[in-house]
VOPAGU-2260 file (C-alpha; in pm, 1 decimal, decimal comma):
REM VOPAGU-2260
SITE   aa  ch    i         X         Y         Z
SITE  MET   A    0   -1550,7   -1111,0   -4114,3
SITE  LYS   A    1   -1345,9   -1213,1   -3863,3
SITE  ALA   A    2   -1166,5    -888,3   -3792,1
SITE  VAL   A    3   -1512,5    -690,0   -3776,7
SITE  LEU   A    4   -1591,6    -946,7   -3476,1
SITE  LEU   A    5   -1258,4    -888,4   -3284,5
SITE  ILE   A    6   -1280,3    -513,8   -3317,3
SITE  VAL   A    7   -1663,9    -562,3   -3176,6
SITE  LEU   A    8   -1500,2    -806,6   -2898,0
SITE  ILE   A    9   -1216,9    -596,5   -2775,1
SITE  ALA   A   10   -1406,4    -269,4   -2782,0
SITE  LEU   A   11   -1701,3    -482,7   -2568,1
SITE  SER   A   12   -1439,1    -603,6   -2330,4
SITE  ALA   A   13   -1304,9    -228,6   -2298,9
SITE  THR   A   14   -1646,2    -111,3   -2219,5
SITE  ASN   A   15   -1659,1    -373,6   -1899,5
SITE  ALA   A   16   -1315,3    -295,1   -1788,5
SITE  LEU   A   17   -1281,0    -280,0   -1400,7
SITE  PRO   A   18   -1138,9      58,2   -1268,0
SITE  PRO   A   19    -779,9     -16,2   -1205,2
SITE  CYS   A   20    -827,3     -51,7    -796,8
SITE  TYR   A   21   -1126,2    -224,7    -804,3
SITE  ARG   A   22   -1058,9    -542,0    -639,7
SITE  ARG   A   23   -1268,8    -834,5    -532,4
SITE  CYS   A   24   -1222,5    -818,5    -164,7
SITE  PRO   A   25   -1394,7   -1100,5      96,0
SITE  LYS   A   26   -1591,4   -1031,0     384,6
SITE  SER   A   27   -1376,1   -1161,0     642,1
SITE  TYR   A   28   -1255,2    -915,6     939,6
SITE  VAL   A   29    -936,5    -944,1     966,2
SITE  PRO   A   30    -852,9    -562,3    1051,5
SITE  VAL   A   31    -486,2    -419,4     946,5
SITE  CYS   A   32    -342,0    -110,5    1008,7
SITE  GLY   A   33    -275,8      81,6     633,2
SITE  SER   A   34      26,2     327,9     531,1
SITE  ASP   A   35    -237,0     543,8     596,9
SITE  ASN   A   36    -207,4     501,9     951,0
SITE  LEU   A   37    -603,7     390,4     940,7
SITE  TRP   A   38    -760,3      23,9    1059,4
SITE  HIS   A   39    -907,1    -146,2     711,3
SITE  ALA   A   40   -1098,2    -451,7     750,4
SITE  ASN   A   41    -865,8    -705,0     531,2
SITE  ILE   A   42    -579,1    -641,0     339,1
SITE  CYS   A   43    -757,0    -649,5       8,3
SITE  ILE   A   44   -1003,5    -375,8     110,4
SITE  MET   A   45    -654,6    -183,7     249,0
SITE  ARG   A   46    -534,1    -203,0    -100,4
SITE  MET   A   47    -797,1    -126,1    -297,6
SITE  GLU   A   48    -868,3     204,0     -44,3
SITE  LEU   A   49    -481,3     287,8     -72,1
SITE  CYS   A   50    -515,1     285,6    -433,1
SITE  LEU   A   51    -852,2     490,0    -484,9
SITE  GLN   A   52    -554,3     740,8    -263,3
SITE  ASN   A   53    -295,7     692,0    -508,5
SITE  LEU   A   54     -70,1     559,1    -142,8
SITE  PRO   A   55     173,1     315,6    -150,5
SITE  GLU   A   56     -42,0     -39,0     -74,5
SITE  GLU   A   57     147,8     -81,8     200,2
SITE  LEU   A   58      68,7    -210,8     570,6
SITE  SER   A   59     160,6      83,3     820,8
SITE  SER   A   60     552,9      30,5     962,8
SITE  ASP   A   61     425,1     129,8    1314,6
SITE  PRO   A   62      65,7      13,5    1370,4
SITE  SER   A   63      42,3     170,9    1678,6
SITE  LEU   A   64      58,4     477,5    1485,1
SITE  CYS   A   65    -328,4     367,5    1404,0
SITE  PRO   A   66    -557,8     436,2    1648,3
SITE  PRO   A   67    -734,5     192,3    1839,9
SITE  ASP   A   68   -1032,5     -31,5    1647,6
SITE  PRO   A   69   -1327,7      61,7    1776,3
SITE  ARG   A   70   -1411,5    -325,5    1723,1
SITE  LYS   A   71   -1194,4    -447,1    1967,1
SITE  ARG   A   72   -1309,3    -429,0    2303,2
SITE  GLY   A   73   -1172,9    -493,1    2609,4
């Protein structure tokens, strides 16, 4: 009986598994330039978006390659 319960629990946890790139990210806006040379709202969102594109989850080695951040005024 315990073995059956264990199998059911494992099956249920597998069906509720999150996609490998999913992350619970904060809604804060702290822009970062990713290795895709695009601005992302924060580092957590950058990592998730780059993971979905199978790109390195890294900051850009040269942030000047990112277009000007449209939310920055001045």
